[in-house]
N, C-alpha and C positions, 0 to 999 in steps of 0.2 A: 504494500500500499504506500503510495507516495505521501511525502510530508503534506499535512493539511493545516492551513492556517485559519484561525478565527472561529472554530466551531464553538458550540455552546453545549452545556451539559444535557439539555433536552434536545438531542440531535439524533434523527432517525438513522444516520450513517452508522452509528455505533462504534464499537471497538472489537478488535480481534486480539485475544490475549493467549500467548503460548505458555506452556508449562512443562517442565521435564518430570518424568516419573518420580513419584514420591511427594510431590507438592500437592497440598490440599487447598482448594480455592473456595470451599463451601461458604465460609463466613464472609469473605470479601464479595462474593457473588450475591449473597443475601443482602448485604448492606447497599450494594450498588442498585439492586432491584428496588429496594425501598426508597432510595433517594432520587434515582433517575429512571422511573419506570417506563418512560418513552424512549429510552436510549438503549438499544440492543447491546448485549455483551456476549460475544462468542468466544468460547475457550477451546483451545486445540492442544492436545498432548503432542510433545515434541521430543524426538530422541535426542539424547545429549550430543551426539555427533552432528546434529542438524541445528543446534540452538543458535549458532552465529548466523548460519545461512538464512534461516527464516526471518531474521531481523534484516539482513542485508538486502534480500530480495522482496521485502515487504509482505511476506506471507502473514505475518503477525505485526501488530503495532508495538506491543510490549511483550516481554517474555520473562517468566520466572525461570532463570537459568541457574545452573550448578557451576560454580567456579572450581578450577580456573577456566577462563575464557578469554580469548583475545579481545581486549576492550577498546582498541583504537577506534575513535569515532562513535563511541557509545556513552550514554549516560548510565551509571551504575549505582544502584542503591543497595547496599548490603543489608539483608533482612535478619537472617539468623543462621546459626551453625547447626549442622546435623551430627548426631552421635554416630561414630563409626562402629560397625558390628561385623562379626564373622558369621556367615550362614553355613550351617552344618546339618548332617543327618540327625534325626531325633535322638538316636542312641549313641551319638559321639561322646567320647570321654569328657570333653570340655563342658558339656551341659551340666555336669555336676557342680559347676562353679557359677556364681552370679555375674562374674566378669573375668576377662582373661587379658594376657598381654600377647603380642605377636609371636614371641618365642614359643608359646604353647602349641602353636600349629605350624612351626617352621618346617617340620618334615612332611607337611601336606602339600599336595599340588594346589596352586592358587588358580582358580578359574577366572579368566578375564574375558567376559562377553558382555555386551550391553544389553541384549534382550533378556529381561528379567525372568520371563517364563522358561526360556532355554537354560539359563543359569540354575533356576530352581530344579529343573529336571535333572541336570547334570550332578548337582550336589546330592539330590536324593538318590541318584544311581551310584553314588560312591566315587564319582570321578575326581573329587577334590572338594575344597572349600572356597567360599567367595567372600571377599571384603566389600561391604556395601554400606551406604547410609542406612540408619535404622528405618527411616521412613520408606525406603524401597524394600527392605527386607519385610516390613509389616505388610506392605501391599501384596507380597507373594506368600503370605502366611498359609502353611499347610500342615496337616497332622504329621507328615513324615519329616518335617524340617524344624529346626530350632535356630535361634541366633543368640549371641552373647556380645555385649559391649567390649571393645578392645581399647583398653585404657591408654596405651602408648601409641595409638594410631592417630594420624592427623585428621581432624574433623573436616568436612566439607562445608561450603557456604552457599546458601541460596540468595540470589540477588535479583532484583527487578532491573531489567535493562531495556533500553530503547535507543534509537539512532539520534545522534545530535542534530542531524539535518531533517528530522521528521517531527518537528514540534507541533502541538495542537493543544488547545485549552481542554479538550477531552482527556488528554494524557494527564494534565494537572489534576483534573477531577478524580481520575482513578488512583493516582499516586496518593491523593489526599485520603481516599478510602483505605488504602493499604497501610498508610502511616497512622491511621486512627484519628484523622481529623474529625471533630464532632460536627454534627448536623448544623448547628448554629454558629459554626465558625464563619468569620466574615468572608473568607475566601470561598467556602462552600456555598454560602447564600448568594454571593455576587455571581458565582458560576451558574446559578440556576437551581441549586438544591432547595429543598423545602425546609424552612425553619419552623420550629413548633410555634403554635399560636400563643401569644402572651395572654395570660389570665386577666380578665377584666378586674380592675380595682374595685374593691367593695366600699360602699358608702358607710362610714362608721355610724352605728346606731347610738341614739342618745342614751345616757345611763338610765336604768330603771329607777322609778320612785316607789319606795316601799310604803306599806300602809302606815307605818309609824311616822314616816316623813310627812305623809298627807295630813295626819291629825295635828302635827305640830304647826302646820301653816295657818 
């Protein structure tokens, strides 16, 4: 999609958002739908090897990418780190521990494939173990597999990325949702979001006159 200038939050053109496996967009999609109900938000799962390409060719407007990623010409907002785990067969010895270090599985074949389903099948079949972000391992949860955090492995980082030459006010609106900008934020309201109605001020009532006060008058 080419860079688009001057759009508004209530824009029928909408946004296309890419995300790599393991990223959950449920909360952000719900908030977007509540604030900008007339602006479509399309989400597209993207393979890690394709995350830079889909930004460069405009397949998506913004992408939840997994770093490292070539970032030249991109805006990058780091969002959170992912816990690294090892994926093993359910009966593997390391499942006796709540967490491990890499040396505990040094004698194992490390499976390096991007397709999560294929990795899960290979691990379950005894071909080796796989090092993955916990979010990816959870998404392929199966009865014949287990995973354990690896305390000395480097965590991966999820970041929101978009091209520097593809600015749009819609992008700012979505970034505001991801960053937790409130609905009555000045930027959100100016962009077209809906601020809550102010409560009408109550007219104060005169103080009550008791029976005793009436008799004294």
